Backbone as numpy.savetxt, mean C-alpha at the origin, in Angstrom:
# Nx Ny Nz CAx CAy CAz Cx Cy Cz
-14.38 -0.94 -18.77 -13.34 -1.00 -17.86 -13.85 -0.97 -16.41
-13.23 -1.89 -15.62 -13.64 -1.67 -14.23 -12.48 -1.28 -13.41
-12.73 -0.61 -12.29 -11.65 -0.32 -11.31 -11.41 -1.60 -10.38
-10.13 -2.04 -10.31 -9.91 -3.33 -9.66 -8.95 -2.97 -8.64
-9.21 -3.59 -7.44 -8.45 -3.47 -6.14 -8.25 -4.95 -5.64
-7.06 -5.17 -5.33 -6.64 -6.55 -4.79 -5.81 -6.41 -3.55
-6.25 -6.80 -2.42 -5.47 -6.65 -1.12 -4.69 -8.05 -0.92
-3.38 -7.75 -0.38 -2.68 -8.74 0.27 -2.17 -8.37 1.56
-2.18 -9.33 2.47 -1.72 -9.00 3.93 -0.28 -9.00 3.84
0.37 -8.48 4.99 1.80 -8.45 5.09 2.43 -9.87 4.84
1.81 -10.85 5.31 2.47 -12.19 5.17 2.25 -12.68 3.73
0.92 -12.55 3.16 0.73 -12.90 1.79 1.67 -12.17 0.73
1.93 -10.95 1.09 2.83 -10.18 0.11 4.30 -10.43 0.41
4.51 -11.19 1.43 5.96 -11.41 1.83 6.78 -10.12 1.98
6.20 -9.22 2.73 6.76 -7.88 2.82 8.07 -7.88 3.56
9.04 -7.24 2.97 10.39 -6.98 3.68 10.35 -5.49 3.94
10.75 -5.08 5.11 10.90 -3.60 5.43 12.32 -3.34 5.67
12.91 -2.47 4.89 14.41 -2.20 4.94 14.68 -0.68 4.81
15.84 -0.33 5.33 16.21 0.99 5.40 17.41 1.18 4.54
17.59 2.38 4.15 18.89 2.64 3.36 19.40 4.06 3.67
20.69 4.53 3.21 21.21 5.75 3.46 21.21 6.13 4.99
21.81 5.16 5.77 21.90 5.44 7.19 20.53 5.68 7.87
19.57 4.90 7.35 18.31 4.88 8.06 17.49 6.13 7.58
17.85 7.00 6.68 17.08 8.08 6.21 15.95 7.73 5.35
16.01 6.72 4.68 14.92 6.18 3.78 14.37 4.81 4.25
13.11 4.63 4.21 12.47 3.42 4.60 11.70 2.81 3.36
11.88 1.46 3.18 11.16 0.83 1.98 10.31 -0.32 2.46
9.32 -0.55 1.64 8.56 -1.81 1.72 8.74 -2.51 0.45
8.99 -3.80 0.42 9.22 -4.68 -0.74 8.59 -5.99 -0.63
7.86 -6.33 -1.80 7.22 -7.62 -1.75 6.25 -7.80 -2.92
5.35 -8.76 -2.93 4.40 -9.06 -3.91 3.43 -7.95 -3.93
3.09 -7.44 -5.11 2.04 -6.41 -5.23 0.84 -7.04 -5.76
0.91 -7.96 -6.60 -0.29 -8.58 -7.23 0.09 -10.08 -7.76
-0.67 -11.02 -7.43 -0.48 -12.41 -7.73 -1.08 -12.75 -9.12
-0.36 -13.58 -9.88 -0.81 -13.96 -11.09 -1.11 -15.54 -11.24
-2.11 -15.84 -12.09 -2.50 -17.20 -12.37 -3.14 -18.01 -11.33
-3.76 -17.25 -10.33 -4.54 -17.88 -9.29 -5.74 -17.17 -9.08
-6.92 -17.81 -8.61 -8.10 -17.19 -8.23 -7.92 -16.42 -6.89
-8.01 -15.14 -6.82 -7.88 -14.52 -5.51 -9.15 -14.35 -4.84
-9.13 -13.68 -3.68 -10.23 -13.54 -2.74 -11.38 -12.82 -3.41
-11.16 -12.08 -4.52 -12.22 -11.34 -5.16 -12.76 -12.18 -6.28
-12.31 -13.47 -6.37 -12.77 -14.40 -7.43 -12.31 -13.89 -8.88
-11.28 -13.21 -8.89 -10.64 -12.72 -10.19 -9.17 -13.48 -10.40
-9.05 -13.73 -11.66 -7.72 -14.32 -12.12 -6.97 -13.51 -13.08
-5.68 -13.13 -12.69 -4.99 -12.19 -13.47 -3.93 -13.15 -14.22
-4.09 -13.38 -15.60 -3.18 -14.03 -16.28 -1.67 -13.45 -16.14
-0.73 -14.39 -16.02 0.69 -13.90 -15.79 1.19 -12.92 -16.96
0.76 -13.16 -18.20 1.12 -12.18 -19.27 0.45 -10.88 -19.04
-0.64 -10.77 -18.50 -1.39 -9.46 -18.27 -0.60 -8.77 -17.24
-0.18 -9.49 -16.14 0.58 -8.77 -15.12 1.94 -8.24 -15.65
2.59 -9.17 -16.36 3.87 -8.86 -16.91 3.86 -7.62 -17.74
2.76 -7.47 -18.68 2.68 -6.37 -19.47 2.53 -5.08 -18.68
1.60 -5.12 -17.61 1.34 -4.07 -16.81 2.48 -3.54 -16.01
3.23 -4.47 -15.53 4.48 -4.18 -14.77 5.45 -3.44 -15.69
5.69 -3.97 -16.87 6.58 -3.35 -17.84 6.13 -1.84 -18.24
4.83 -1.63 -18.32 4.30 -0.41 -18.71 4.54 0.61 -17.53
4.40 0.12 -16.21 4.61 0.94 -15.12 6.16 1.18 -14.99
7.01 0.28 -15.18 8.52 0.52 -15.11 8.82 1.50 -16.08
8.24 1.38 -17.34 8.64 2.29 -18.40 8.24 3.78 -17.88
7.13 4.07 -17.23 6.81 5.27 -16.74 7.78 5.82 -15.77
8.27 4.88 -14.82 9.20 5.27 -13.81 10.55 5.71 -14.44
10.81 4.88 -15.46 12.22 5.09 -16.11 12.06 6.46 -16.88
10.99 6.84 -17.43 10.78 8.12 -18.05 10.66 9.32 -17.25
10.83 9.12 -15.85 10.81 10.23 -14.95 9.39 10.46 -14.28
8.47 9.60 -14.58 7.15 9.78 -13.92 7.13 9.29 -12.56
6.51 10.04 -11.67 6.35 9.61 -10.23 5.14 8.84 -9.95
5.27 7.55 -9.61 4.10 6.75 -9.26 3.92 6.78 -7.75
2.87 7.48 -7.41 2.62 7.75 -5.95 1.58 6.80 -5.50
1.60 6.44 -4.23 0.58 5.59 -3.56 0.13 6.24 -2.30
-1.05 5.71 -1.76 -1.79 6.31 -0.65 -1.82 5.33 0.49
-2.33 5.82 1.61 -2.65 5.03 2.81 -4.20 4.68 2.55
-4.45 3.32 2.37 -5.92 2.93 2.18 -6.24 3.37 0.77
-7.45 2.75 0.29 -7.97 3.21 -1.09 -8.84 4.39 -1.02
-8.75 5.28 -2.08 -9.84 6.28 -2.29 -10.87 5.52 -3.05
-11.90 6.22 -3.29 -12.97 5.89 -4.13 -12.74 5.52 -5.40
-11.91 6.49 -6.12 -11.64 6.19 -7.48 -10.19 5.89 -7.72
-9.69 6.14 -9.01 -8.35 5.72 -9.48 -7.38 6.92 -9.33
-7.93 8.18 -9.01 -6.99 9.24 -8.88 -6.17 9.26 -7.67
-5.02 10.05 -7.79 -4.21 10.13 -6.68 -4.43 11.33 -5.88
-4.74 11.14 -4.51 -4.95 12.35 -3.63 -3.70 12.77 -3.00
-3.14 13.99 -3.27 -1.76 14.25 -2.81 -1.78 14.36 -1.22
-2.92 14.69 -0.69 -2.97 14.89 0.83 -2.92 13.55 1.62
-3.02 12.40 0.76 -2.94 11.11 1.36 -1.91 10.21 0.96
-0.95 10.81 0.16 0.23 10.10 -0.40 1.13 9.71 0.63
1.61 8.47 0.78 2.52 8.03 1.73 3.85 7.46 1.26
3.84 7.08 -0.03 4.99 6.45 -0.59 5.08 6.61 -2.15
6.16 6.26 -2.71 6.40 6.23 -4.05 7.05 4.98 -4.51
6.40 4.43 -5.63 6.97 3.17 -6.18 8.21 3.47 -6.94
9.41 2.87 -6.50 10.62 3.02 -7.21 10.84 2.00 -8.25
10.36 0.82 -8.14 10.50 -0.15 -9.18 9.49 -1.23 -9.04
9.23 -1.99 -10.13 8.34 -3.23 -10.14 9.06 -4.17 -11.02
8.80 -5.45 -10.66 9.47 -6.48 -11.46 8.66 -7.78 -11.33
8.99 -8.83 -12.26 8.28 -10.09 -12.17 9.17 -11.14 -11.52
8.52 -11.95 -10.65 9.32 -13.16 -10.11 8.34 -14.27 -10.28
8.56 -15.17 -11.17 7.63 -16.18 -11.35 6.29 -15.53 -11.93
5.22 -16.03 -11.35 3.87 -15.54 -11.82 3.39 -14.09 -11.12
4.26 -13.68 -10.21 3.95 -12.50 -9.43 4.46 -11.25 -9.80
3.78 -10.10 -9.55 4.44 -8.75 -9.74 4.78 -8.23 -8.51
6.21 -8.05 -8.29 6.78 -7.46 -7.06 7.04 -5.93 -7.23
6.97 -5.22 -6.07 7.25 -3.82 -6.06 8.10 -3.46 -4.97
8.79 -2.18 -5.07 9.56 -1.58 -3.96 8.83 -0.25 -3.73
8.61 -0.05 -2.49 7.87 1.28 -2.09 8.69 2.08 -1.27
9.04 3.30 -1.58 9.76 4.29 -0.80 8.80 5.08 0.09
8.96 4.95 1.44 8.11 5.75 2.23 8.59 7.16 2.26
7.60 8.10 2.05 7.97 9.52 1.80 7.71 10.25 3.28
8.36 11.45 3.47 8.28 12.10 4.70 7.02 13.11 4.72
5.89 12.50 4.23 4.58 13.24 4.17 3.77 12.92 5.50
2.80 13.53 5.82 1.98 13.14 7.07 1.62 11.70 6.98
1.14 11.22 5.90 0.69 9.78 5.78 1.92 8.90 5.77
3.03 9.37 5.16 4.22 8.63 5.19 4.86 8.44 6.65
4.67 9.52 7.47 5.14 9.51 8.76 4.34 8.49 9.46
3.08 8.42 9.25 2.06 7.45 9.83 2.47 6.00 9.58
2.74 5.83 8.28 3.29 4.46 7.86 4.61 4.12 8.62
5.58 5.08 8.52 6.81 4.85 9.07 6.78 4.51 10.48
6.00 5.29 11.30 5.91 4.96 12.73 5.23 3.61 13.02
4.19 3.20 12.21 3.63 1.88 12.33 4.71 0.83 12.05
5.27 0.90 10.94 6.42 -0.09 10.62 7.36 -0.29 11.66
7.91 0.91 12.08 9.00 0.79 13.12 8.45 0.35 14.56
7.25 0.39 14.64 6.63 -0.17 15.88 6.20 -1.58 15.81
6.39 -2.18 14.61 6.25 -3.64 14.52 4.76 -3.94 13.80
4.04 -2.90 13.39 2.72 -3.20 12.73 3.01 -3.73 11.41
2.27 -4.80 11.09 2.33 -5.46 9.83 1.26 -4.89 8.78
1.74 -3.99 7.94 0.90 -3.43 7.07 0.86 -4.21 5.65
-0.28 -4.32 5.05 -0.29 -4.91 3.73 -0.21 -3.99 2.53
-0.47 -4.49 1.41 -0.42 -3.67 0.20 -1.64 -4.20 -0.57
-2.15 -3.28 -1.45 -3.20 -3.44 -2.37 -3.03 -2.79 -3.60
-3.10 -3.51 -4.75 -2.92 -2.92 -6.06 -4.18 -2.22 -6.49
-4.03 -1.19 -7.25 -5.13 -0.47 -7.76 -5.01 -0.26 -9.22
-5.96 -0.60 -10.00 -5.86 -0.60 -11.50 -7.07 -0.64 -12.09
-7.09 -0.87 -13.47 -8.22 -1.00 -14.29 -8.15 -2.18 -15.14
-9.27 -2.61 -15.66 -9.22 -3.84 -16.65 -10.66 -4.36 -16.82
-10.74 -5.32 -17.69 -12.00 -5.90 -18.06 -12.04 -7.38 -17.38
-13.11 -7.78 -16.96 -13.38 -9.07 -16.31 -14.35 -9.86 -17.13
-14.09 -11.08 -17.51 -14.89 -11.93 -18.39 -16.05 -12.15 -17.49
-17.29 -12.28 -18.12 -18.55 -12.48 -17.47 -18.98 -13.95 -17.69
-18.00 -14.92 -18.01 -18.33 -16.30 -18.19 -18.12 -17.05 -16.98
-17.89 -16.42 -15.95 -17.73 -17.16 -14.71 -16.25 -17.53 -14.36
-15.47 -17.18 -15.27 -13.94 -17.53 -15.11 -13.28 -16.51 -14.16
-13.78 -15.32 -14.30 -13.15 -14.14 -13.49 -11.85 -13.66 -14.10
-11.56 -14.11 -15.32 -10.22 -13.79 -15.93 -10.25 -12.21 -16.37
-9.14 -11.61 -15.94 -8.89 -10.19 -16.28 -8.10 -9.99 -17.59
-8.62 -8.99 -18.30 -7.91 -8.66 -19.51 -7.58 -7.18 -19.60
-6.83 -6.70 -20.44 -6.39 -5.23 -20.67 -6.13 -4.62 -19.25
-5.41 -5.20 -18.48 -5.12 -4.82 -17.07 -4.04 -3.79 -17.12
-4.24 -2.78 -16.36 -3.28 -1.59 -16.09 -3.14 -1.32 -14.64
-1.91 -1.31 -14.17 -1.69 -0.95 -12.76 -1.61 0.59 -12.60
-2.38 1.16 -11.80 -2.36 2.60 -11.50 -1.36 2.84 -10.44
-1.42 2.15 -9.32 -0.53 2.31 -8.26 -0.65 1.06 -7.32
0.07 1.14 -6.22 -0.03 0.13 -5.10 -0.23 0.93 -3.87
-1.28 0.74 -3.06 -1.45 1.45 -1.72 -1.07 0.53 -0.66
-0.85 1.20 0.56 -0.56 0.61 1.78 -1.79 0.47 2.56
-2.25 -0.79 3.00 -3.54 -0.98 3.68 -3.22 -1.74 4.95
-4.27 -1.69 5.93 -4.20 -2.37 7.10 -4.50 -3.89 6.75
-3.91 -4.75 7.45 -4.16 -6.17 7.19 -5.59 -6.62 7.56
-6.25 -7.15 6.62 -7.70 -7.56 6.88 -7.70 -8.56 7.90
-8.72 -8.46 8.92 -8.73 -9.33 9.99 -9.42 -10.72 9.69
-10.13 -10.78 8.60 -10.69 -12.07 8.19 -10.84 -12.03 6.64
-10.97 -13.19 6.03 -11.09 -13.22 4.52 -12.33 -12.41 4.07
-12.12 -11.64 3.17 -13.13 -10.73 2.66 -13.39 -9.38 3.30
-12.65 -9.17 4.46 -12.84 -8.06 5.23 -12.11 -6.88 4.52
-12.75 -5.81 4.60 -12.09 -4.60 3.97 -11.09 -3.87 4.89
-9.99 -3.34 4.44 -9.09 -2.66 5.32 -9.68 -1.52 6.09
-9.21 -1.31 7.27 -9.88 -0.08 8.01 -9.21 1.17 7.62
-9.98 2.22 7.35 -9.40 3.46 6.99 -8.69 4.20 8.13
-7.36 3.89 8.10 -6.63 4.25 9.35 -6.67 5.81 9.53
-6.58 6.61 8.52 -6.55 8.08 8.58 -7.80 8.65 9.21
-8.98 8.13 8.91 -10.12 8.55 9.43 -10.31 8.22 10.92
-9.81 7.02 11.40 -9.85 6.66 12.75 -8.91 7.47 13.51
-7.85 7.87 12.79 -6.78 8.71 13.62 -7.34 10.05 13.84
-8.08 10.61 12.93 -8.68 11.84 13.15 -9.84 11.91 14.15
-10.56 10.77 14.32 -11.69 10.67 15.18 -11.36 10.25 16.52
-10.38 9.44 16.69 -9.97 8.82 17.95 -9.42 9.84 18.88
-9.63 9.76 20.22 -9.17 10.70 21.22 -7.61 10.65 21.21
-6.92 11.81 21.00 -5.50 11.77 20.98 -4.89 11.63 19.53
-5.71 11.06 18.63 -5.26 10.80 17.27 -4.85 11.97 16.61
-5.61 13.06 16.65 -5.35 14.25 15.89 -4.16 14.92 16.34
-3.91 14.86 17.70 -2.65 15.37 18.24 -1.45 14.71 17.79
-1.55 13.38 17.78 -0.41 12.46 17.19 -0.12 12.83 15.79
-1.21 12.96 15.02 -1.09 13.33 13.58 -0.35 14.69 13.39
-0.78 15.76 14.19 -0.07 17.03 14.08 1.34 16.99 14.44
1.64 16.09 15.62 2.97 15.98 16.05 3.82 15.35 14.95
3.30 14.42 14.28 4.04 13.72 13.27 4.46 14.61 12.07
3.71 15.61 11.86 3.93 16.56 10.82 5.11 17.49 11.24
5.13 17.79 12.53 6.00 18.81 12.96 7.33 18.37 13.40
7.57 17.16 13.72 8.78 16.72 14.28 9.41 15.54 13.55
10.60 15.62 13.35 11.44 14.55 12.81 12.68 14.50 13.57
13.10 13.15 13.90 14.28 12.91 14.67 14.27 13.15 16.07
13.09 13.47 16.59 12.77 13.77 17.99 12.27 12.40 18.66
13.15 11.69 19.33 12.83 10.45 19.96 11.67 10.37 20.77
11.69 11.45 21.64 10.49 11.52 22.65 9.20 11.64 21.95
9.22 12.51 20.93 7.89 12.72 20.17 7.45 11.59 19.39
8.46 10.87 18.82 8.32 9.64 18.15 7.74 8.49 18.90
8.20 8.54 20.13 7.76 7.59 21.01 6.27 7.72 21.38
5.86 9.06 21.62 4.52 9.45 21.84 3.65 9.01 20.69
4.09 9.32 19.44 3.21 8.98 18.28 3.11 7.49 18.28
4.06 6.73 18.43 4.03 5.21 18.30 3.04 4.71 19.29
3.16 5.19 20.56 2.19 4.81 21.59 0.80 5.13 21.28
0.64 6.23 20.84 -0.78 6.67 20.46 -1.40 5.91 19.33
-0.61 5.75 18.28 -1.02 4.89 17.13 -1.36 3.37 17.52
-0.52 2.88 18.35 -0.80 1.47 18.72 -1.97 1.34 19.53
-2.31 2.37 20.36 -3.53 2.44 21.08 -4.71 2.50 20.20
-4.70 3.27 19.08 -5.70 3.38 18.19 -5.88 2.15 17.51
-4.87 1.49 17.00 -4.84 0.28 16.20 -5.47 -0.80 17.07
-5.24 -0.84 18.48 -5.76 -1.88 19.25 -7.33 -1.75 19.35
-7.80 -0.63 19.21 -9.27 -0.39 19.30 -9.98 -0.79 17.98
-9.19 -0.93 16.87 -9.78 -1.34 15.65 -9.97 -2.92 15.55
-9.28 -3.55 16.38 -9.36 -4.97 16.22 -10.63 -5.68 16.87
């Protein structure tokens, strides 16, 4: 079994950002994994494999299991609670693709994602799972299981890896202060404006 990660940019995933409950909750909704096509990693996920994996994940959610996701990918398949930014509330199939709805949580990383989205930053998504890949050159995936869907920076070029936003935030001048502020204030427009400006400055340096 291999650890499988597949990135989709904001536009590729057809991300829709929406709020609910008088703006208290923020959601990202869109394609989480594409089926039946050869992707940038030269892998092909059969539609039936995606459908089965989506059903399994939905059964977990229906059974009360919290499917958490992170900002950017960790090295393995485990979930790191200090990096959690969102929770998957549902997944479903539309045509050959697996769609998902992500609820942004009020965690430090969730605040980071929320500030970026509200500032107009186009964040992508990336599925994280396991499966087997045929070694006959077809790249076909079997026994696929979705572990979670993470939020990632949109790759700047085909094959580019997403930038680890958290690490840059900690290392950039003013980034750590913005991070601490995001943890301590909610609903403070002045503080949120400062955070947004700081993050946009950091993001501009990554391009």
